C-alpha positions as CSV (number, residue, x, y, z in Angstrom):
1,M,12.4,93.3,-50.4
2,R,12.1,89.5,-50.3
3,R,11.2,87.6,-53.4
4,G,7.9,86.4,-51.8
5,T,6.9,90.0,-51.1
6,W,7.6,90.9,-54.7
7,S,5.6,87.9,-55.9
8,V,2.6,89.0,-53.9
9,L,2.9,92.6,-55.2
10,L,3.3,91.4,-58.7
11,T,0.2,89.2,-58.4
12,A,-1.8,92.0,-56.8
13,V,-0.9,94.5,-59.5
14,T,-1.7,92.0,-62.2
15,L,-5.0,91.2,-60.7
16,G,-5.7,94.9,-60.3
17,T,-5.7,95.4,-64.1
18,A,-8.8,93.2,-64.4
19,G,-10.8,95.0,-61.7
20,A,-14.2,95.1,-63.3
21,A,-14.2,91.4,-64.2
22,F,-12.7,90.6,-60.8
23,A,-15.5,92.4,-58.9
24,Q,-18.1,90.5,-60.8
25,S,-16.6,87.0,-60.3
26,A,-18.0,84.9,-57.5
27,D,-14.5,83.4,-56.7
28,P,-11.7,85.3,-58.4
29,L,-9.1,82.8,-57.4
30,P,-10.8,79.4,-57.4
31,N,-7.6,77.4,-57.5
32,W,-6.0,79.2,-54.6
33,Q,-6.1,77.8,-51.0
34,D,-7.9,80.0,-48.5
35,T,-4.8,81.6,-46.9
36,A,-3.9,85.0,-45.4
37,T,-2.0,85.8,-48.6
38,R,-5.1,85.1,-50.8
39,A,-7.3,87.2,-48.5
40,A,-4.9,90.1,-48.6
41,L,-4.7,90.0,-52.4
42,V,-8.5,89.8,-52.8
43,H,-8.9,92.7,-50.3
44,F,-6.2,94.8,-52.1
45,V,-7.8,94.3,-55.5
46,E,-11.3,95.0,-54.2
47,A,-10.2,98.1,-52.4
48,T,-8.3,99.5,-55.3
49,T,-10.9,98.7,-58.0
50,T,-14.1,99.7,-56.2
51,S,-15.1,103.0,-57.7
52,G,-15.7,105.7,-55.1
53,G,-13.7,103.9,-52.4
54,P,-10.9,105.7,-50.5
55,D,-8.3,103.4,-52.0
56,Y,-9.7,103.4,-55.6
57,I,-7.1,103.6,-58.4
58,A,-8.5,104.8,-61.8
59,P,-7.7,102.3,-64.6
60,A,-5.5,104.9,-66.3
61,D,-3.3,105.1,-63.2
62,R,-2.9,101.3,-62.8
63,I,0.2,99.5,-63.8
64,A,0.1,96.1,-65.4
65,V,3.1,93.8,-64.7
66,F,3.6,90.6,-66.6
67,D,6.3,88.0,-66.4
68,N,7.1,84.9,-68.3
69,D,7.7,82.3,-65.7
70,G,6.6,83.4,-62.2
71,T,9.9,85.1,-61.4
72,L,10.9,88.7,-61.3
73,W,13.4,88.3,-64.1
74,A,13.7,91.6,-65.9
75,E,13.3,91.2,-69.7
76,Q,15.5,94.1,-70.7
77,P,17.8,95.8,-70.8
78,Y,19.9,93.8,-68.3
79,Y,19.0,90.6,-66.6
80,F,19.3,90.8,-62.8
81,Q,20.6,87.2,-62.7
82,L,23.4,88.1,-65.1
83,A,24.3,91.1,-62.9
84,F,24.3,88.8,-59.8
85,A,26.5,86.2,-61.6
86,M,29.0,88.8,-62.7
87,D,29.2,90.3,-59.1
88,R,29.7,86.8,-57.7
89,V,32.5,86.1,-60.2
90,R,34.2,89.3,-59.1
91,A,33.8,88.4,-55.5
92,L,35.2,84.9,-55.9
93,A,37.9,85.7,-58.4
94,A,40.6,86.1,-55.7
95,R,40.1,82.5,-54.7
96,H,40.3,81.3,-58.3
97,P,43.6,82.4,-59.9
98,E,42.8,80.2,-62.9
99,W,40.0,82.7,-63.8
100,Q,42.6,85.4,-64.2
101,H,43.8,86.1,-67.8
């Protein structure tokens, strides 16, 4: 899945945890531009937090996702960026004999 798609899903899930407050707000994302992504997020959150609706998700079944800087960097137990860097070192090692010990 592309990073942008993950970001949209992350935002949607995070917004979904505040369903009651979201539903009462006149403009839940006042600083966002009026785009298709914004509309999709608003629709998703409204659909999944409207009690009695076909897509309703009970609060106990919702998952909250938080990150520290807008990326999907896993906090523990193993950083994905570290895994990527190690894989790249292995892939490039044949071209760099000076890395061999």
